[in-house]
C-alpha positions, 0 to 999 in steps of 0.5 A: 581804121577802127582797131582797138587791140593790138597783137603781140609776138616776141620772144627774148633769150634771157636767164631765167632763175625760177621759171615756175615762180616767173610763170606764176607771177607773169601770169598774174600779171597778164590777168591784171592786163585782160591779155589772152594768149600763149606765153612759154617760159624756160630757164632760157627766156620766153617766147609768146603771142598775147592780144589785148585792148592797145592801151593794155598791150603798151603797159605789158610793153613797158612791163617788159622792157623795164625788166634788166633781163628783156629790155632788149625784147622786140615786139612785132605788133600787129592790129585788129577789133577783137581779141586774137585768142580766147584763153591766156595759158602761161606755161613752163617748158624746156625750151622757148622753141622745141628743138632738142639743142638744149646746148645752144645758147643764142646769146652765146652764138648764133647767125648774123641778124639782118634787118629786113632791108639787109635781107632784100638786099641779100637774099637774090644774089648768086651766092646766097641761099634762102632758107625757111625753117618753118614746118612743111604746113607753114611753108605750104601757104607762103614763103619767100621766092625761090627759098629752100624749104624742109619736108618736116612736121615740127621744128624739133625735125630740123637737125635731121635735116642739116646733113641734107643741106650741106651736101647742097649748099656748105659754101654758100650764104646762108639766109635763114626765116620764120615767122618772128625770128625765133626759131632762126635763133637756133637754127642758124646757131646749129648750121654754125656749129655744123661747119656752115661758115656764112650764117644770117638769119632775118630779124624779126622774121616775116612778121618785121619784113611785112612791116618794114620792107612790105613783103616783096617777094614774100609769095601767099601768106604767113601762118600765124599761131593765133585765130587769124590763122593766116595773114598777108605781109606782102603788099608789093607783089602779093600772090597765091602759092598754095592749093586746095587740097581736094581740087588742086585750084589756087586757094589760100583758105587754110581750114581744119578737116571737120573730123575732129580724128583727122583734123588735118590742117591743109588749104580748101576752097570755099566750094570744096569746103561746102561740098564736103562739109567742111570734111578733107575726103568723103571719108571724113565727111561721113565720120560719126564725129564730124563737127558741124561746118560754119564755113569757116573751117575753123573749129573753136576750142570748147572752153570747158569752165576754163578758168584763168586763175585755176591753180592760185591761191589769192587774188589776181590783183595780189603782189601784181605790179604794173 
């Protein structure tokens, strides 16, 4: 297989007393291990997706598990022949996933965690509703068969949809799922707070379900937040559900419109991609700022003098323990 790199997807709800101090220390640790990706630090915990050489990622996971706060972190590990990112960003935010539900602590109350095998056994029962809590651009390219999806652009809009769900599914068992499990922690807790009595979540999300249950009945691809954009998870009964934004033919080829002012992120088949030179419409094709199209529909952000040590007053090895 010649896979040299790991791609890690993980989160952990654990109190961090001084997020900014932790962020700086953690950034330096990632630099020491030559890791790239995005990590969010807050008072409520960590949320990350990073890539690096297999041995470097193993050292990172060992360092995380050695810290009592993060000993329970469940890493979803995939493999690649290269990095899945071009930069490293470790940032502090109010929440590790933006929901606006700052009062909810998943360590206190959340939906019952289901292992992939348990989720598979429950999802088709008559008294069950499978609920996708991801954004529309994510579930448009892939979702579980017969899942209820929400018309939301961002997860922070999820609380606004709960009344609609309550009208239809209040007396059902609710099985929530997302990419890696993090959104379900607060989504399922909020459903319980709003009066739903039987709420579950797919532990480890779609990614873990693909690894441990073969991805059965997950239709299409799973949207991911790295350079791969969307990945296959179903090795049992795979299918394609998304359609080209331009011609409506079946296509799971996710691209960004070549017009940076538009930057629409939708499926566009290869033929339409070349026909419109990477744009999503004739208007965008003729836009004066349209980016050159190379056939991928992916536009790497300019590094613009990117320096991973910017803001630090010491060399990266100082005070870093691996």
